[in-house]
C-alpha positions in Angstrom: -20.7 -1.3 34.5 -17.3 -1.2 33.0 -15.1 0.0 30.2 -15.9 -0.9 26.6 -12.7 -1.5 24.6 -13.2 -1.1 20.9 -10.7 -2.8 18.5 -10.8 -1.7 14.9 -10.0 -4.0 12.0 -6.4 -3.0 11.5 -5.5 -3.0 15.2 -5.2 -6.7 15.7 -2.2 -6.6 18.0 -2.2 -8.2 21.4 0.6 -5.9 22.4 -1.4 -2.8 22.1 -2.2 -1.0 25.3 -6.0 -1.4 24.7 -5.4 -5.2 25.2 -2.4 -5.1 27.6 -4.2 -2.8 30.0 -7.6 -4.5 30.1 -8.9 -5.5 33.5 -11.6 -7.8 34.8 -15.0 -6.5 33.9 -14.0 -4.8 30.7 -15.6 -5.9 27.4 -14.0 -5.9 24.0 -16.1 -4.9 20.9 -15.3 -5.6 17.3 -17.6 -4.4 14.5 -18.0 -5.3 10.8 -19.9 -2.5 9.2 -21.2 -1.8 5.7 -19.5 1.5 5.0 -16.0 0.1 5.7 -16.6 -2.8 3.3 -17.9 -0.6 0.5 -16.3 2.9 0.8 -14.4 1.6 -2.3 -15.1 -1.8 -4.0 -12.6 -3.7 -1.9 -11.1 -6.8 -3.5 -12.9 -9.9 -2.1 -9.6 -11.4 -0.9 -9.0 -8.2 1.1 -12.4 -8.4 2.7 -11.9 -12.1 3.6 -8.5 -11.3 5.1 -9.7 -8.5 7.3 -12.9 -10.1 8.5 -11.4 -13.5 9.1 -8.4 -11.9 11.0 -10.9 -9.9 13.1 -12.9 -13.0 14.0 -9.8 -14.9 14.8 -8.6 -12.1 17.0 -11.9 -12.0 18.9 -11.6 -15.8 19.5 -8.1 -15.3 20.8 -9.3 -12.6 23.2 -12.0 -15.0 24.5 -9.5 -17.8 24.9 -7.5 -15.4 27.2 -10.6 -15.0 29.4 -11.8 -11.6 28.1 -15.5 -10.7 27.6 -15.9 -10.1 23.8 -18.8 -9.0 21.7 -18.5 -9.4 18.0 -20.9 -7.8 15.4 -20.5 -9.5 12.0 -21.7 -7.9 8.8 -24.8 -10.1 8.4 -26.0 -9.4 11.9 -29.0 -7.2 12.4 -26.8 -5.3 14.9 -24.4 -4.2 12.1 -25.4 -0.7 10.8 -23.9 1.4 8.1 -21.0 2.8 10.1 -19.2 2.5 13.4 -21.1 5.3 15.1 -24.5 3.9 14.2 -23.5 0.4 15.2 -22.0 1.6 18.5 -25.1 3.6 19.4 -27.4 0.6 18.7 -25.1 -1.7 20.8 -25.0 0.7 23.8 -28.9 0.7 23.9 -28.6 -2.8 25.5 -25.0 -2.7 26.8 -24.5 0.3 29.0 -20.9 1.2 29.9 -19.1 3.7 32.0 -16.7 4.7 29.3 -15.2 3.8 25.9 -11.6 3.2 25.2 -10.2 3.0 21.6 -6.8 3.0 19.9 -6.4 6.1 17.6 -7.7 5.1 14.2 -5.1 5.0 11.4 -7.3 6.8 8.9 -8.3 10.5 9.0 -12.0 9.8 8.2 -12.4 7.3 11.0 -10.4 9.4 13.5 -12.8 12.3 12.8 -15.7 10.0 13.5 -14.3 8.8 16.8 -13.6 12.4 17.8 -17.4 13.0 17.8 -18.3 9.9 19.9 -18.2 11.5 23.3 -20.6 14.3 22.3 -22.8 12.0 20.2 -23.0 9.0 22.5 -22.8 10.8 25.9 -20.1 8.7 27.6 -16.4 9.5 28.1 -14.2 8.3 25.3 -10.4 7.8 25.8 -8.3 7.6 22.6 -5.0 5.8 23.1 -1.9 6.4 21.1 -0.9 3.7 18.6 2.6 2.6 19.5 3.2 0.4 16.4 5.3 3.1 14.7 8.8 4.2 15.5 7.9 7.9 15.1 4.8 9.4 16.6 2.7 11.8 14.6 4.0 14.7 16.7 7.6 13.5 16.3 7.3 13.5 12.6 5.7 17.0 12.6 8.6 18.3 14.7 11.1 16.8 12.3 9.2 18.3 9.3 8.9 21.8 10.8 10.8 24.5 8.8 12.0 22.1 6.1 11.6 23.3 2.5 11.6 19.7 1.3 10.6 16.5 3.1 13.2 14.0 2.0 12.6 10.4 3.0 16.3 9.6 3.0 17.0 12.2 5.7 14.1 11.0 7.8 15.2 7.4 7.4 18.6 8.2 8.9 16.9 9.7 11.9 14.9 6.4 12.3 18.1 4.4 11.9 19.8 6.3 14.7 16.7 6.1 16.9 16.3 2.4 16.6 20.0 1.5 16.3 19.2 -0.8 13.3 22.3 -1.5 11.2 24.3 1.0 13.2 27.8 0.7 14.8 29.4 3.4 16.9 27.0 5.9 15.4 27.8 5.0 11.8 25.8 2.9 9.3 26.9 -0.7 9.0 28.6 -1.3 5.7 29.8 2.3 5.4 26.7 3.7 3.7 23.1 4.4 4.6 21.4 3.1 1.4 22.2 0.2 -0.8 19.4 0.8 -3.3 21.9 0.9 -6.3 22.6 -2.8 -5.6 18.9 -3.7 -5.7 18.1 -3.2 -9.4 18.9 -6.5 -11.1 16.4 -7.8 -13.7 15.2 -11.3 -13.0 15.2 -14.2 -15.4 12.4 -16.7 -16.1 13.4 -20.1 -14.8 14.9 -18.8 -11.6 13.9 -20.8 -8.5 11.5 -18.3 -6.8 10.2 -19.4 -3.5 6.4 -19.1 -2.9 5.2 -17.2 0.2 4.0 -19.6 2.9 0.4 -20.5 2.3 -2.3 -21.5 4.8 -5.5 -23.5 4.2 -8.7 -21.8 5.3 -10.3 -23.1 8.6 -14.0 -23.1 9.5 -14.0 -19.4 10.5 -12.3 -18.4 7.2 -14.6 -20.6 5.2 -17.6 -18.9 6.7 -16.2 -15.5 5.8 -15.5 -16.6 2.3 -19.1 -17.7 1.8 -20.3 -14.4 3.2 -18.0 -12.3 0.9 -19.0 -14.4 -2.2 -22.6 -13.8 -1.5 -22.4 -10.1 -0.8 -19.5 -9.0 -2.9 -19.0 -11.7 -5.5 -19.4 -9.3 -8.4 -16.4 -7.3 -7.5 -13.0 -7.2 -9.3 -11.0 -10.1 -7.8 -11.4 -13.6 -6.5 -11.7 -15.2 -3.1 -10.3 -18.5 -4.2 -7.7 -19.7 -3.6 -7.5 -18.0 -0.3 -4.1 -18.7 1.4 -3.3 -15.6 3.6 -2.5 -16.0 7.3 -5.3 -14.7 9.5 -3.6 -15.0 12.9 -0.5 -13.5 14.4 0.9 -16.9 14.9 0.6 -17.9 11.2 1.7 -14.5 10.1 4.9 -15.0 12.1 5.4 -18.4 10.4 5.1 -16.6 7.1 7.7 -14.1 8.2 10.1 -16.8 9.3 9.6 -18.5 5.9 10.5 -15.3 4.1 13.7 -14.8 6.2 14.7 -18.4 5.6 14.2 -18.7 1.9 13.8 -15.3 0.2 15.5 -12.6 2.2 19.0 -13.4 0.9 18.0 -12.5 -2.7 15.3 -10.0 -1.9 17.6 -7.1 -2.4 19.0 -8.1 -5.7 15.7 -8.5 -7.4 13.3 -6.3 -5.5 12.8 -4.0 -8.5 12.4 -6.9 -11.0 9.2 -7.9 -12.7 8.2 -11.2 -14.5 4.9 -12.0 -16.2 4.9 -15.5 -14.7 5.9 -14.6 -11.2 3.8 -12.6 -8.8 6.1 -12.7 -5.8 9.7 -13.3 -6.8 11.7 -12.8 -3.6 9.3 -10.3 -2.0 8.1 -10.9 1.6 4.3 -10.4 1.0 4.2 -9.4 4.7 2.7 -5.9 4.4 -0.8 -7.4 4.6 0.0 -8.7 8.1 2.0 -5.7 9.2 -0.8 -3.2 8.3 -3.4 -5.4 10.0 -1.4 -5.5 13.2 -0.6 -9.2 13.0 3.1 -8.5 12.8 5.3 -6.0 14.6 7.3 -4.0 12.0 10.2 -3.2 14.3 10.5 -6.8 15.4 10.7 -7.8 11.7 13.5 -5.3 11.2 15.4 -6.7 14.2 15.0 -10.2 12.9 16.3 -9.1 9.4 19.3 -7.4 11.1 20.0 -10.6 13.0 20.1 -12.5 9.7 22.8 -10.1 8.5 24.7 -10.4 11.8 24.6 -14.2 11.5 25.9 -14.1 7.9 22.7 -15.5 6.5 21.6 -12.4 4.4 23.7 -9.7 2.6 23.6 -6.1 3.6 21.8 -4.9 0.5 18.9 -7.2 1.1 18.6 -6.4 4.8 19.0 -2.7 4.4 16.4 -2.6 1.6 13.9 -4.5 3.8 14.5 -2.3 6.8 14.3 0.9 4.7 10.8 -0.1 3.4 9.6 -0.5 7.0 11.2 2.3 9.0 11.9 4.5 6.0 9.1 4.6 3.5 6.3 3.2 5.7 7.0 5.6 8.6 7.6 8.5 6.2 4.4 8.3 4.3 2.4 7.9 7.5 4.0 11.1 8.8 3.2 12.9 5.5 -0.4 11.7 5.6 -1.1 13.1 9.1 0.9 16.2 8.4 -1.0 17.1 5.3 -4.5 15.8 5.7 -7.3 16.5 4.9 -6.2 18.8 2.0 -3.7 16.2 0.8 -6.5 14.0 -0.6 -7.4 16.6 -3.2 -4.0 17.5 -4.4 -3.8 17.5 -8.2 -0.6 19.2 -9.3 -1.1 18.5 -13.0 -4.8 19.2 -13.1 -5.3 15.7 -14.4 -8.9 14.7 -15.1 -8.9 11.7 -17.4 -10.9 8.6 -16.3 -9.2 5.4 -15.2 -9.0 3.0 -18.1 -11.2 0.0 -18.0 -8.1 -2.1 -18.3 -7.4 -1.5 -14.6 -10.6 -3.5 -13.9 -9.6 -6.3 -16.2 -10.8 -5.1 -19.6 -8.7 -6.5 -22.5 -5.6 -4.5 -23.4 -2.7 -5.3 -25.7 -0.2 -3.7 -23.3 1.4 -6.8 -21.7 2.7 -5.0 -18.6 -0.7 -3.5 -17.8 -2.5 -6.8 -18.5 0.0 -8.8 -16.5 0.0 -6.5 -13.5 -3.8 -6.2 -13.4 -4.2 -10.0 -13.7 -1.8 -10.6 -10.8 -3.8 -8.1 -8.8 -7.1 -9.7 -9.7 -5.8 -13.1 -8.6 -3.8 -12.2 -5.5 -4.9 -8.7 -4.3 -1.2 -8.0 -4.6 1.5 -6.7 -6.9 4.8 -5.5 -5.7 5.9 -1.9 -5.3 7.6 -1.5 -8.7 4.6 -2.8 -10.6 2.5 -0.3 -8.7 4.9 2.6 -9.2 6.4 2.1 -12.6 3.6 0.2 -14.4 0.1 1.1 -13.2 1.1 4.3 -11.4 3.4 5.6 -14.2 0.8 4.8 -16.9 -1.9 6.7 -15.0 0.3 9.7 -14.5 1.4 9.8 -18.2 -2.2 9.5 -19.3 -3.4 12.2 -17.0 -5.8 10.1 -15.0 -7.5 12.0 -12.1 -5.5 11.3 -8.9 -8.7 10.5 -7.0 -9.5 7.7 -9.5 -6.2 5.9 -9.3 -6.1 6.4 -5.5 -9.4 4.7 -5.1 -8.3 1.9 -7.4 -5.2 1.2 -5.3 -7.2 1.4 -2.1 -9.7 -1.1 -3.5 -7.6 -3.8 -5.1 -4.7 -4.4 -2.8 -5.0 -6.4 0.4 -2.4 -4.2 2.2 -3.9 -0.9 1.2 -5.1 1.4 4.0 -5.6 5.1 3.2 -2.8 6.3 5.5 -0.2 4.3 3.6 -1.8 4.0 0.2 -2.8 7.7 -0.4 0.7 9.2 0.0 2.2 6.5 -2.1 -0.3 7.2 -4.9 -0.9 11.0 -4.6 2.8 11.7 -3.9 5.0 9.0 -5.3 3.1 7.3 -8.1 1.4 10.3 -9.7 3.3 13.4 -8.3 -0.1 14.9 -7.7 1.2 16.5 -4.5 3.7 18.6 -6.5 6.7 17.4 -4.7 5.8 16.8 -1.1 7.1 13.3 -1.1 9.2 13.0 -4.2 11.6 15.5 -5.7 10.5 14.6 -9.2 7.9 12.5 -10.9 8.6 8.8 -11.3 8.0 9.1 -15.0 9.6 6.6 -17.4 9.3 5.3 -21.0 9.0 1.7 -22.0 12.8 1.3 -21.8 12.6 1.1 -18.0 10.0 -1.6 -18.1 12.0 -3.5 -20.8 15.1 -3.3 -18.6 13.4 -4.6 -15.4 11.0 -7.1 -16.8 10.1 -9.6 -19.5 6.8 -8.0 -20.3 8.0 -6.4 -23.6 9.1 -9.7 -25.1 5.6 -10.9 -25.6 3.8 -7.6 -26.1 1.8 -6.5 -29.1 3.7 -3.2 -29.1 7.4 -2.7 -29.9 9.3 -1.1 -27.0 12.1 0.0 -29.4 9.8 2.0 -31.6 9.3 5.6 -30.6 6.3 6.5 -32.8 3.5 5.0 -34.8 0.7 2.5 -34.3 3.1 -0.3 -33.2 5.2 1.8 -30.8 5.0 1.1 -27.1 2.5 3.7 -25.7 4.8 4.4 -22.8 7.4 5.9 -25.2 5.3 8.6 -26.8 3.2 9.2 -23.6 6.4 9.8 -21.7 7.6 12.6 -24.0 4.1 14.0 -24.4 3.8 14.2 -20.6 7.1 16.1 -20.3 6.0 18.4 -23.2 2.6 19.1 -21.7 3.9 19.9 -18.3 7.1 21.8 -19.1 5.7 24.9 -17.4 5.5 22.9 -14.1 8.6 20.7 -14.4 11.3 22.3 -16.6 12.8 24.2 -13.7 13.2 21.1 -11.6 16.9 20.6 -11.3 16.6 16.8 -11.3 15.0 17.0 -14.7 17.2 19.6 -16.4 19.0 17.0 -18.6 15.8 15.4 -19.9 14.3 18.8 -20.7 17.5 19.7 -22.5 16.9 16.6 -24.7 13.3 17.6 -25.3 14.3 21.1 -26.4 16.8 19.6 -28.9 14.2 17.2 -30.3 13.3 17.7 -33.9 10.0 19.6 -34.2 8.5 17.0 -36.5 9.2 14.3 -34.0 7.6 16.4 -31.2 4.6 16.8 -33.4 4.4 13.0 -34.1 4.6 12.4 -30.3 1.7 14.7 -29.7 -0.3 13.1 -32.5 0.4 9.5 -31.2 -0.5 10.4 -27.7 -3.8 12.0 -28.8 -4.6 9.1 -31.0 -3.9 6.6 -28.2 -6.1 8.5 -25.8 -8.9 8.6 -28.3 -8.6 4.9 -28.9 -8.6 4.2 -25.2 -11.7 6.3 -24.7 -13.5 4.6 -27.5 -12.6 1.1 -26.2 -13.8 2.1 -22.7 -17.2 3.3 -23.9 -20.1 1.0 -22.8 
């Protein structure tokens, strides 16, 4: 007998110890199970990406001479969850012990923690080294702090990695160039497409399976063009560095109704699956700056997303779970509007972002934060509902990274664990950073009335409704001073318009 090495679907990295330390006689096991495909109604493209990447990874392990067992979703061996599938597998495949890399999600890690007792063989859980900061390291950094500030943690990560550092100081004389990354884009600009890949026979088989089993879900499988191997993911990364990184910084907050990708990398799918090493990507971006092929604002912005936000939200997730999942600072309880699932809406920004999401299982971070996230927060949508939507519809969404971005950043449901204030905004922000408003049914310049942009009155209504929770926030003192000076009649009109809009929304969403 020998060791059984279990690889989960977001651990597709040949550099992980579970692969690097394998010896003759060990067997690898990869499992597709029903619960993971349906814990939320995952976008069909996301399912194709994960299952195809898993099957390709298994084939690569076999090519390296390893013994590999693969249980696909249509197999009789595939049960509802990992534990049931593993128990059934071990009935005919006895092993000395089980080795697994620590799962990235709390729910699965709790399941794995029960395996030794449930199954009756020793289980070794290996650390996941794909992050700059370990869970314990983040907890040590967070200990005793009244406020967890990403910027402070980011500087620790910069010093630890040496990225964009010279003699202990940040290259360019400052840590953060975000103020240089807020240019609106113009239609007609030559935006490069992400590198696309034609499906092979393995992917075609997965597409057929997903269409048959999950074809009724929000989203489409076709056209499917994502990379499903580490080699192709690296080609996609090289393409981004060559054609898009130089202008990524300038336009990373911009939105256009006709452009889903602009100068974004669209690499988070591959990083979160394990197909790409985030630190290696950061070093390649740094090299582009050193070589004079990309400006500091683009390179620093790219690096900050990976070793700043990505590492920070992962640390918060493990520090605050499991209670973090139920945070609801505003006691929000409204249902998620049907427009998020593709129902007609006259709000051009919502319709455009949702349609891009339906087509690509992707929208970039500003669309998620300032359009769909902002709208849900202003409406008072229950955090659990918007969290489950984000987890379902985006190909890069895994709970450890998606939940803190939703509960903390997009909806402020954590009451300030991640952000120091809500990312609330009126239509003026969307108008500044996009072209959505030009073709919209609503008038972004009108504050009240049937034709006014709903973001305008919902924004002030949100501030008014939650003054008891937010008015003492020092970062919101100026805006609350404006609210207090507002004419009482206008405040009443705002409340009326917000109530009318919610009633219209509810009526439209009724079956």
